[in-house]
PDB file of N, CA, C and O in Angstrom:
ATOM      1  N   MET A   1      -0.613  26.518   6.175  1.00  0.00           N
ATOM      2  CA  MET A   1      -0.730  25.505   7.322  1.00  0.00           C
ATOM      3  C   MET A   1       0.479  24.738   7.367  1.00  0.00           C
ATOM      4  O   MET A   1       1.290  24.321   6.541  1.00  0.00           O
ATOM      5  N   ASP A   2       0.328  24.693   8.608  1.00  0.00           N
ATOM      6  CA  ASP A   2       1.739  23.721   9.020  1.00  0.00           C
ATOM      7  C   ASP A   2       2.171  22.956   8.733  1.00  0.00           C
ATOM      8  O   ASP A   2       2.503  22.250   9.686  1.00  0.00           O
ATOM      9  N   TRP A   3       2.618  22.298   7.126  1.00  0.00           N
ATOM     10  CA  TRP A   3       2.751  20.910   6.954  1.00  0.00           C
ATOM     11  C   TRP A   3       3.968  19.888   7.898  1.00  0.00           C
ATOM     12  O   TRP A   3       5.004  20.282   8.435  1.00  0.00           O
ATOM     13  N   LEU A   4       3.334  18.322   7.848  1.00  0.00           N
ATOM     14  CA  LEU A   4       4.487  17.933   8.119  1.00  0.00           C
ATOM     15  C   LEU A   4       5.236  16.935   7.042  1.00  0.00           C
ATOM     16  O   LEU A   4       6.346  16.404   7.004  1.00  0.00           O
ATOM     17  N   VAL A   5       3.994  16.944   6.122  1.00  0.00           N
ATOM     18  CA  VAL A   5       4.581  16.273   4.523  1.00  0.00           C
ATOM     19  C   VAL A   5       3.740  17.551   3.388  1.00  0.00           C
ATOM     20  O   VAL A   5       2.570  17.875   3.187  1.00  0.00           O
ATOM     21  N   GLU A   6       5.267  18.045   2.780  1.00  0.00           N
ATOM     22  CA  GLU A   6       4.723  19.482   1.525  1.00  0.00           C
ATOM     23  C   GLU A   6       2.658  19.087   0.774  1.00  0.00           C
ATOM     24  O   GLU A   6       2.539  18.245  -0.116  1.00  0.00           O
ATOM     25  N   ASP A   7       1.803  19.580   1.141  1.00  0.00           N
ATOM     26  CA  ASP A   7       0.810  19.667   0.651  1.00  0.00           C
ATOM     27  C   ASP A   7       0.624  18.130   1.366  1.00  0.00           C
ATOM     28  O   ASP A   7      -0.332  17.676   0.738  1.00  0.00           O
ATOM     29  N   LEU A   8       0.861  17.539   1.928  1.00  0.00           N
ATOM     30  CA  LEU A   8      -0.499  15.929   2.328  1.00  0.00           C
ATOM     31  C   LEU A   8      -0.430  15.570   3.622  1.00  0.00           C
ATOM     32  O   LEU A   8      -1.261  14.740   3.990  1.00  0.00           O
ATOM     33  N   LEU A   9       0.317  15.962   4.384  1.00  0.00           N
ATOM     34  CA  LEU A   9      -0.107  15.590   5.822  1.00  0.00           C
ATOM     35  C   LEU A   9      -0.083  16.856   6.425  1.00  0.00           C
ATOM     36  O   LEU A   9       0.906  17.475   6.033  1.00  0.00           O
ATOM     37  N   THR A  10      -1.162  17.865   7.679  1.00  0.00           N
ATOM     38  CA  THR A  10      -0.783  18.191   8.393  1.00  0.00           C
ATOM     39  C   THR A  10      -0.251  18.089  10.101  1.00  0.00           C
ATOM     40  O   THR A  10      -0.594  17.307  10.987  1.00  0.00           O
ATOM     41  N   VAL A  11       0.820  19.346  10.106  1.00  0.00           N
ATOM     42  CA  VAL A  11       1.351  18.884  11.557  1.00  0.00           C
ATOM     43  C   VAL A  11       0.110  19.007  12.163  1.00  0.00           C
ATOM     44  O   VAL A  11      -0.647  19.957  11.965  1.00  0.00           O
ATOM     45  N   GLY A  12      -0.298  17.316  13.484  1.00  0.00           N
ATOM     46  CA  GLY A  12      -0.929  17.519  14.257  1.00  0.00           C
ATOM     47  C   GLY A  12      -2.557  17.168  13.996  1.00  0.00           C
ATOM     48  O   GLY A  12      -3.325  16.987  14.942  1.00  0.00           O
ATOM     49  N   GLY A  13      -3.102  17.074  12.184  1.00  0.00           N
ATOM     50  CA  GLY A  13      -3.828  16.288  11.563  1.00  0.00           C
ATOM     51  C   GLY A  13      -3.614  14.462  12.427  1.00  0.00           C
ATOM     52  O   GLY A  13      -2.609  13.966  12.936  1.00  0.00           O
ATOM     53  N   VAL A  14      -4.820  13.979  12.290  1.00  0.00           N
ATOM     54  CA  VAL A  14      -5.114  13.144  12.042  1.00  0.00           C
ATOM     55  C   VAL A  14      -5.423  11.936  10.734  1.00  0.00           C
ATOM     56  O   VAL A  14      -6.517  11.788  10.189  1.00  0.00           O
ATOM     57  N   SER A  15      -4.045  11.079  10.388  1.00  0.00           N
ATOM     58  CA  SER A  15      -4.899  10.194   8.748  1.00  0.00           C
ATOM     59  C   SER A  15      -5.248   8.947   9.224  1.00  0.00           C
ATOM     60  O   SER A  15      -5.080   8.433  10.330  1.00  0.00           O
ATOM     61  N   LEU A  16      -5.864   8.462   8.005  1.00  0.00           N
ATOM     62  CA  LEU A  16      -6.472   7.535   7.681  1.00  0.00           C
ATOM     63  C   LEU A  16      -5.295   7.068   6.496  1.00  0.00           C
ATOM     64  O   LEU A  16      -5.228   7.904   5.595  1.00  0.00           O
ATOM     65  N   LEU A  17      -4.549   6.134   6.359  1.00  0.00           N
ATOM     66  CA  LEU A  17      -4.347   4.955   5.422  1.00  0.00           C
ATOM     67  C   LEU A  17      -5.456   3.904   5.290  1.00  0.00           C
ATOM     68  O   LEU A  17      -5.659   3.261   6.319  1.00  0.00           O
ATOM     69  N   SER A  18      -6.117   3.642   4.363  1.00  0.00           N
ATOM     70  CA  SER A  18      -6.867   2.327   3.703  1.00  0.00           C
ATOM     71  C   SER A  18      -6.430   1.770   2.585  1.00  0.00           C
ATOM     72  O   SER A  18      -5.838   2.536   1.824  1.00  0.00           O
ATOM     73  N   GLY A  19      -6.535   0.747   2.280  1.00  0.00           N
ATOM     74  CA  GLY A  19      -7.129  -0.554   1.233  1.00  0.00           C
ATOM     75  C   GLY A  19      -6.810  -1.470   1.560  1.00  0.00           C
ATOM     76  O   GLY A  19      -6.258  -1.749   2.624  1.00  0.00           O
ATOM     77  N   ASP A  20      -7.272  -2.544   0.163  1.00  0.00           N
ATOM     78  CA  ASP A  20      -7.059  -4.242   0.187  1.00  0.00           C
ATOM     79  C   ASP A  20      -6.348  -4.647   1.013  1.00  0.00           C
ATOM     80  O   ASP A  20      -5.193  -4.246   0.873  1.00  0.00           O
ATOM     81  N   PRO A  21      -6.615  -5.678   2.356  1.00  0.00           N
ATOM     82  CA  PRO A  21      -5.009  -6.756   2.417  1.00  0.00           C
ATOM     83  C   PRO A  21      -3.976  -6.343   1.325  1.00  0.00           C
ATOM     84  O   PRO A  21      -4.182  -5.627   0.345  1.00  0.00           O
ATOM     85  N   LYS A  22      -2.915  -6.900   1.675  1.00  0.00           N
ATOM     86  CA  LYS A  22      -1.781  -7.142   1.221  1.00  0.00           C
ATOM     87  C   LYS A  22      -0.904  -5.683   0.075  1.00  0.00           C
ATOM     88  O   LYS A  22       0.275  -5.573  -0.263  1.00  0.00           O
ATOM     89  N   ALA A  23      -1.780  -5.041  -0.145  1.00  0.00           N
ATOM     90  CA  ALA A  23      -1.833  -3.866  -0.618  1.00  0.00           C
ATOM     91  C   ALA A  23      -0.681  -2.743  -0.445  1.00  0.00           C
ATOM     92  O   ALA A  23      -0.486  -1.664  -1.003  1.00  0.00           O
ATOM     93  N   GLY A  24      -0.162  -3.291   0.329  1.00  0.00           N
ATOM     94  CA  GLY A  24       0.926  -2.583   0.745  1.00  0.00           C
ATOM     95  C   GLY A  24       0.830  -0.871   1.543  1.00  0.00           C
ATOM     96  O   GLY A  24       1.356   0.207   1.268  1.00  0.00           O
ATOM     97  N   LYS A  25      -0.055  -1.301   2.549  1.00  0.00           N
ATOM     98  CA  LYS A  25      -0.417  -0.245   3.111  1.00  0.00           C
ATOM     99  C   LYS A  25       1.013  -0.672   4.523  1.00  0.00           C
ATOM    100  O   LYS A  25       1.560   0.401   4.781  1.00  0.00           O
ATOM    101  N   SER A  26       1.465  -1.486   5.124  1.00  0.00           N
ATOM    102  CA  SER A  26       3.216  -1.117   5.720  1.00  0.00           C
ATOM    103  C   SER A  26       4.113  -0.292   5.482  1.00  0.00           C
ATOM    104  O   SER A  26       4.922   0.582   5.793  1.00  0.00           O
ATOM    105  N   THR A  27       3.494  -1.109   4.635  1.00  0.00           N
ATOM    106  CA  THR A  27       4.895  -0.781   3.512  1.00  0.00           C
ATOM    107  C   THR A  27       5.426   0.607   3.251  1.00  0.00           C
ATOM    108  O   THR A  27       6.568   1.038   3.410  1.00  0.00           O
ATOM    109  N   ILE A  28       4.280   1.239   2.792  1.00  0.00           N
ATOM    110  CA  ILE A  28       4.607   3.127   2.652  1.00  0.00           C
ATOM    111  C   ILE A  28       4.319   3.299   3.630  1.00  0.00           C
ATOM    112  O   ILE A  28       5.419   3.361   4.179  1.00  0.00           O
ATOM    113  N   VAL A  29       3.414   3.482   4.579  1.00  0.00           N
ATOM    114  CA  VAL A  29       3.479   3.771   6.121  1.00  0.00           C
ATOM    115  C   VAL A  29       4.566   3.849   7.460  1.00  0.00           C
ATOM    116  O   VAL A  29       4.694   4.526   8.479  1.00  0.00           O
ATOM    117  N   ARG A  30       5.412   2.457   6.626  1.00  0.00           N
ATOM    118  CA  ARG A  30       6.497   2.912   7.134  1.00  0.00           C
ATOM    119  C   ARG A  30       8.135   3.504   6.954  1.00  0.00           C
ATOM    120  O   ARG A  30       8.874   3.991   7.810  1.00  0.00           O
ATOM    121  N   GLN A  31       8.388   3.238   5.401  1.00  0.00           N
ATOM    122  CA  GLN A  31       9.212   4.515   4.933  1.00  0.00           C
ATOM    123  C   GLN A  31       8.315   6.156   4.973  1.00  0.00           C
ATOM    124  O   GLN A  31       8.888   7.242   4.884  1.00  0.00           O
ATOM    125  N   LEU A  32       6.495   5.918   5.160  1.00  0.00           N
ATOM    126  CA  LEU A  32       6.957   7.503   6.004  1.00  0.00           C
ATOM    127  C   LEU A  32       7.141   8.143   7.204  1.00  0.00           C
ATOM    128  O   LEU A  32       7.094   9.373   7.202  1.00  0.00           O
ATOM    129  N   ILE A  33       7.393   7.394   8.501  1.00  0.00           N
ATOM    130  CA  ILE A  33       7.727   7.300   9.394  1.00  0.00           C
ATOM    131  C   ILE A  33       9.249   7.632   8.777  1.00  0.00           C
ATOM    132  O   ILE A  33       9.621   8.798   8.914  1.00  0.00           O
ATOM    133  N   ARG A  34      10.055   6.804   8.183  1.00  0.00           N
ATOM    134  CA  ARG A  34      11.635   7.246   8.259  1.00  0.00           C
ATOM    135  C   ARG A  34      11.420   8.021   7.447  1.00  0.00           C
ATOM    136  O   ARG A  34      12.363   8.736   7.787  1.00  0.00           O
ATOM    137  N   ASP A  35      11.047   8.489   6.725  1.00  0.00           N
ATOM    138  CA  ASP A  35      11.429   9.918   6.348  1.00  0.00           C
ATOM    139  C   ASP A  35      10.583  10.841   7.156  1.00  0.00           C
ATOM    140  O   ASP A  35       9.725  11.207   6.353  1.00  0.00           O
ATOM    141  N   ILE A  36      10.316  11.495   8.447  1.00  0.00           N
ATOM    142  CA  ILE A  36       9.696  11.828   8.789  1.00  0.00           C
ATOM    143  C   ILE A  36      10.867  12.640  10.394  1.00  0.00           C
ATOM    144  O   ILE A  36      11.124  13.743  10.877  1.00  0.00           O
ATOM    145  N   LEU A  37      11.269  10.894  10.660  1.00  0.00           N
ATOM    146  CA  LEU A  37      12.289  10.927  11.601  1.00  0.00           C
ATOM    147  C   LEU A  37      13.460  11.256  11.054  1.00  0.00           C
ATOM    148  O   LEU A  37      14.370  11.450  11.860  1.00  0.00           O
ATOM    149  N   ARG A  38      13.778  11.411   9.577  1.00  0.00           N
ATOM    150  CA  ARG A  38      14.560  11.605   9.037  1.00  0.00           C
ATOM    151  C   ARG A  38      14.571  13.632   8.900  1.00  0.00           C
ATOM    152  O   ARG A  38      15.442  14.386   9.335  1.00  0.00           O
ATOM    153  N   GLY A  39      13.638  13.902   8.358  1.00  0.00           N
ATOM    154  CA  GLY A  39      13.267  15.142   7.670  1.00  0.00           C
ATOM    155  C   GLY A  39      13.760  14.990   6.306  1.00  0.00           C
ATOM    156  O   GLY A  39      14.320  15.977   5.829  1.00  0.00           O
ATOM    157  N   GLY A  40      13.678  14.139   5.723  1.00  0.00           N
ATOM    158  CA  GLY A  40      14.287  13.785   4.661  1.00  0.00           C
ATOM    159  C   GLY A  40      12.507  13.787   3.065  1.00  0.00           C
ATOM    160  O   GLY A  40      11.428  14.116   3.556  1.00  0.00           O
ATOM    161  N   ASN A  41      12.498  13.603   2.240  1.00  0.00           N
ATOM    162  CA  ASN A  41      11.282  13.923   1.232  1.00  0.00           C
ATOM    163  C   ASN A  41      10.703  11.871   0.997  1.00  0.00           C
ATOM    164  O   ASN A  41      11.281  10.785   0.944  1.00  0.00           O
ATOM    165  N   PHE A  42       9.199  12.414   0.924  1.00  0.00           N
ATOM    166  CA  PHE A  42       8.220  11.451   0.971  1.00  0.00           C
ATOM    167  C   PHE A  42       7.595  11.887  -0.450  1.00  0.00           C
ATOM    168  O   PHE A  42       7.131  12.967  -0.818  1.00  0.00           O
ATOM    169  N   LEU A  43       7.791  10.358  -1.274  1.00  0.00           N
ATOM    170  CA  LEU A  43       7.272  10.528  -2.777  1.00  0.00           C
ATOM    171  C   LEU A  43       7.223  11.651  -3.229  1.00  0.00           C
ATOM    172  O   LEU A  43       6.126  12.093  -3.571  1.00  0.00           O
ATOM    173  N   GLY A  44       8.505  12.509  -3.375  1.00  0.00           N
ATOM    174  CA  GLY A  44       9.020  13.579  -3.674  1.00  0.00           C
ATOM    175  C   GLY A  44       8.546  14.602  -2.322  1.00  0.00           C
ATOM    176  O   GLY A  44       9.602  15.225  -2.212  1.00  0.00           O
ATOM    177  N   ARG A  45       8.034  14.923  -1.707  1.00  0.00           N
ATOM    178  CA  ARG A  45       7.423  15.807  -0.597  1.00  0.00           C
ATOM    179  C   ARG A  45       8.593  16.038   0.067  1.00  0.00           C
ATOM    180  O   ARG A  45       9.475  15.195   0.235  1.00  0.00           O
ATOM    181  N   LYS A  46       8.613  17.172   0.448  1.00  0.00           N
ATOM    182  CA  LYS A  46       9.351  17.296   1.875  1.00  0.00           C
ATOM    183  C   LYS A  46       8.783  16.880   2.970  1.00  0.00           C
ATOM    184  O   LYS A  46       7.567  16.701   2.902  1.00  0.00           O
ATOM    185  N   CYS A  47       9.440  16.619   4.219  1.00  0.00           N
ATOM    186  CA  CYS A  47       9.122  15.995   5.638  1.00  0.00           C
ATOM    187  C   CYS A  47       9.498  17.053   6.121  1.00  0.00           C
ATOM    188  O   CYS A  47      10.422  17.727   5.667  1.00  0.00           O
ATOM    189  N   LYS A  48       8.675  17.388   7.319  1.00  0.00           N
ATOM    190  CA  LYS A  48       9.254  18.035   8.842  1.00  0.00           C
ATOM    191  C   LYS A  48       9.616  17.277   9.390  1.00  0.00           C
ATOM    192  O   LYS A  48       8.801  16.383   9.619  1.00  0.00           O
ATOM    193  N   GLN A  49      11.403  17.060  10.111  1.00  0.00           N
ATOM    194  CA  GLN A  49      11.635  16.675  11.071  1.00  0.00           C
ATOM    195  C   GLN A  49      10.892  16.720  11.860  1.00  0.00           C
ATOM    196  O   GLN A  49      10.262  17.745  12.122  1.00  0.00           O
ATOM    197  N   GLY A  50      10.695  15.104  12.739  1.00  0.00           N
ATOM    198  CA  GLY A  50       9.737  15.204  14.108  1.00  0.00           C
ATOM    199  C   GLY A  50       9.597  14.352  14.435  1.00  0.00           C
ATOM    200  O   GLY A  50      10.096  13.546  13.649  1.00  0.00           O
ATOM    201  N   SER A  51       8.988  13.711  15.558  1.00  0.00           N
ATOM    202  CA  SER A  51       8.614  12.469  15.938  1.00  0.00           C
ATOM    203  C   SER A  51       7.258  12.217  15.748  1.00  0.00           C
ATOM    204  O   SER A  51       6.327  13.018  15.665  1.00  0.00           O
ATOM    205  N   VAL A  52       7.268  10.461  15.664  1.00  0.00           N
ATOM    206  CA  VAL A  52       5.973   9.407  15.191  1.00  0.00           C
ATOM    207  C   VAL A  52       5.815   8.632  16.662  1.00  0.00           C
ATOM    208  O   VAL A  52       6.619   8.268  17.520  1.00  0.00           O
ATOM    209  N   HIS A  53       4.413   8.569  16.518  1.00  0.00           N
ATOM    210  CA  HIS A  53       3.425   7.451  16.623  1.00  0.00           C
ATOM    211  C   HIS A  53       3.131   6.718  15.733  1.00  0.00           C
ATOM    212  O   HIS A  53       2.378   7.183  14.877  1.00  0.00           O
ATOM    213  N   TYR A  54       3.781   4.778  15.534  1.00  0.00           N
ATOM    214  CA  TYR A  54       2.285   4.259  15.104  1.00  0.00           C
ATOM    215  C   TYR A  54       1.591   2.635  16.200  1.00  0.00           C
ATOM    216  O   TYR A  54       2.202   2.013  17.069  1.00  0.00           O
ATOM    217  N   TYR A  55       0.655   2.485  15.855  1.00  0.00           N
ATOM    218  CA  TYR A  55       0.423   1.999  16.353  1.00  0.00           C
ATOM    219  C   TYR A  55       0.604   0.673  15.442  1.00  0.00           C
ATOM    220  O   TYR A  55      -0.242   0.723  14.549  1.00  0.00           O
ATOM    221  N   ALA A  56       1.611  -0.810  15.310  1.00  0.00           N
ATOM    222  CA  ALA A  56       1.196  -1.522  15.054  1.00  0.00           C
ATOM    223  C   ALA A  56       0.522  -2.706  15.767  1.00  0.00           C
ATOM    224  O   ALA A  56       1.093  -3.647  16.319  1.00  0.00           O
ATOM    225  N   ILE A  57      -0.268  -2.573  15.699  1.00  0.00           N
ATOM    226  CA  ILE A  57      -1.474  -3.418  16.741  1.00  0.00           C
ATOM    227  C   ILE A  57      -1.790  -4.858  16.310  1.00  0.00           C
ATOM    228  O   ILE A  57      -2.221  -5.582  17.208  1.00  0.00           O
ATOM    229  N   GLU A  58      -1.575  -5.681  14.440  1.00  0.00           N
ATOM    230  CA  GLU A  58      -1.469  -6.820  14.537  1.00  0.00           C
ATOM    231  C   GLU A  58      -0.813  -7.074  14.033  1.00  0.00           C
ATOM    232  O   GLU A  58      -1.077  -7.611  12.957  1.00  0.00           O
ATOM    233  N   GLU A  59       0.661  -6.855  14.476  1.00  0.00           N
ATOM    234  CA  GLU A  59       1.976  -6.803  13.893  1.00  0.00           C
ATOM    235  C   GLU A  59       3.238  -7.508  15.235  1.00  0.00           C
ATOM    236  O   GLU A  59       3.316  -6.976  16.343  1.00  0.00           O
ATOM    237  N   GLN A  60       4.209  -8.878  14.794  1.00  0.00           N
ATOM    238  CA  GLN A  60       5.243  -9.656  15.531  1.00  0.00           C
ATOM    239  C   GLN A  60       5.796  -8.050  15.697  1.00  0.00           C
ATOM    240  O   GLN A  60       5.385  -7.108  15.019  1.00  0.00           O
ATOM    241  N   VAL A  61       6.685  -7.984  16.619  1.00  0.00           N
ATOM    242  CA  VAL A  61       7.716  -6.763  17.040  1.00  0.00           C
ATOM    243  C   VAL A  61       8.980  -7.610  16.745  1.00  0.00           C
ATOM    244  O   VAL A  61       9.883  -7.026  17.344  1.00  0.00           O
ATOM    245  N   GLN A  62       9.442  -8.585  16.183  1.00  0.00           N
ATOM    246  CA  GLN A  62      10.288  -8.986  15.074  1.00  0.00           C
ATOM    247  C   GLN A  62      10.143  -8.528  14.106  1.00  0.00           C
ATOM    248  O   GLN A  62      11.000  -7.899  13.484  1.00  0.00           O
ATOM    249  N   VAL A  63       8.715  -8.805  13.672  1.00  0.00           N
ATOM    250  CA  VAL A  63       8.539  -8.274  12.274  1.00  0.00           C
ATOM    251  C   VAL A  63       8.770  -6.653  12.086  1.00  0.00           C
ATOM    252  O   VAL A  63       9.061  -6.261  10.956  1.00  0.00           O
ATOM    253  N   LEU A  64       8.668  -5.834  13.007  1.00  0.00           N
ATOM    254  CA  LEU A  64       8.176  -4.910  12.734  1.00  0.00           C
ATOM    255  C   LEU A  64       9.776  -4.422  13.082  1.00  0.00           C
ATOM    256  O   LEU A  64      10.169  -3.410  12.502  1.00  0.00           O
ATOM    257  N   ASN A  65      10.304  -4.819  13.613  1.00  0.00           N
ATOM    258  CA  ASN A  65      11.623  -4.644  13.858  1.00  0.00           C
ATOM    259  C   ASN A  65      13.095  -4.683  12.735  1.00  0.00           C
ATOM    260  O   ASN A  65      13.898  -3.832  12.353  1.00  0.00           O
ATOM    261  N   SER A  66      12.935  -5.887  12.535  1.00  0.00           N
ATOM    262  CA  SER A  66      13.376  -6.013  11.231  1.00  0.00           C
ATOM    263  C   SER A  66      13.058  -4.803   9.940  1.00  0.00           C
ATOM    264  O   SER A  66      13.698  -4.001   9.259  1.00  0.00           O
ATOM    265  N   SER A  67      12.348  -5.035  10.030  1.00  0.00           N
ATOM    266  CA  SER A  67      11.834  -3.723   8.996  1.00  0.00           C
ATOM    267  C   SER A  67      12.376  -2.515   8.823  1.00  0.00           C
ATOM    268  O   SER A  67      12.992  -1.888   7.962  1.00  0.00           O
ATOM    269  N   PHE A  68      11.687  -2.297  10.602  1.00  0.00           N
ATOM    270  CA  PHE A  68      11.934  -0.840  10.300  1.00  0.00           C
ATOM    271  C   PHE A  68      14.030  -0.635   9.803  1.00  0.00           C
ATOM    272  O   PHE A  68      14.307   0.246   8.989  1.00  0.00           O
ATOM    273  N   LYS A  69      15.733  -1.917  10.670  1.00  0.00           N
ATOM    274  CA  LYS A  69      16.361  -2.031   9.961  1.00  0.00           C
ATOM    275  C   LYS A  69      16.306  -1.965   8.749  1.00  0.00           C
ATOM    276  O   LYS A  69      17.181  -1.210   8.325  1.00  0.00           O
ATOM    277  N   ARG A  70      15.746  -2.358   8.042  1.00  0.00           N
ATOM    278  CA  ARG A  70      15.985  -2.721   6.588  1.00  0.00           C
ATOM    279  C   ARG A  70      15.725  -1.559   5.618  1.00  0.00           C
ATOM    280  O   ARG A  70      16.046  -1.567   4.429  1.00  0.00           O
ATOM    281  N   LEU A  71      15.029  -0.431   6.346  1.00  0.00           N
ATOM    282  CA  LEU A  71      14.908   0.703   6.486  1.00  0.00           C
ATOM    283  C   LEU A  71      16.440   2.507   6.274  1.00  0.00           C
ATOM    284  O   LEU A  71      16.668   3.556   5.672  1.00  0.00           O
ATOM    285  N   GLY A  72      17.125   1.199   7.723  1.00  0.00           N
ATOM    286  CA  GLY A  72      17.753   2.363   7.937  1.00  0.00           C
ATOM    287  C   GLY A  72      17.369   2.526   9.433  1.00  0.00           C
ATOM    288  O   GLY A  72      18.137   3.382   9.872  1.00  0.00           O
ATOM    289  N   LEU A  73      16.421   2.045  10.560  1.00  0.00           N
ATOM    290  CA  LEU A  73      16.528   2.923  11.767  1.00  0.00           C
ATOM    291  C   LEU A  73      16.431   1.503  12.291  1.00  0.00           C
ATOM    292  O   LEU A  73      15.966   0.422  11.928  1.00  0.00           O
ATOM    293  N   THR A  74      17.357   2.228  13.733  1.00  0.00           N
ATOM    294  CA  THR A  74      17.790   1.063  14.760  1.00  0.00           C
ATOM    295  C   THR A  74      17.938   1.527  15.984  1.00  0.00           C
ATOM    296  O   THR A  74      18.750   1.061  16.783  1.00  0.00           O
ATOM    297  N   ASP A  75      17.006   2.674  16.268  1.00  0.00           N
ATOM    298  CA  ASP A  75      16.842   3.349  17.331  1.00  0.00           C
ATOM    299  C   ASP A  75      15.141   3.273  17.892  1.00  0.00           C
ATOM    300  O   ASP A  75      14.800   3.872  18.912  1.00  0.00           O
TER     301      ASP A  75
END
């Protein structure tokens, strides 16, 4: 297997994260995005560095930008 996130997500795969409203799904996904973009570790698992497509159709651009800025992502 070619892992994007070691033993969790495969390269080229499609994944779905679901849960109750306000459970922190967006927060954890944004952290995952940061770790993939930087090639870091996510929940103790190595990430292959790469690009990410993130579709946040129900969120305001200002909120997203602020959240990513707090995570150190400014580009």
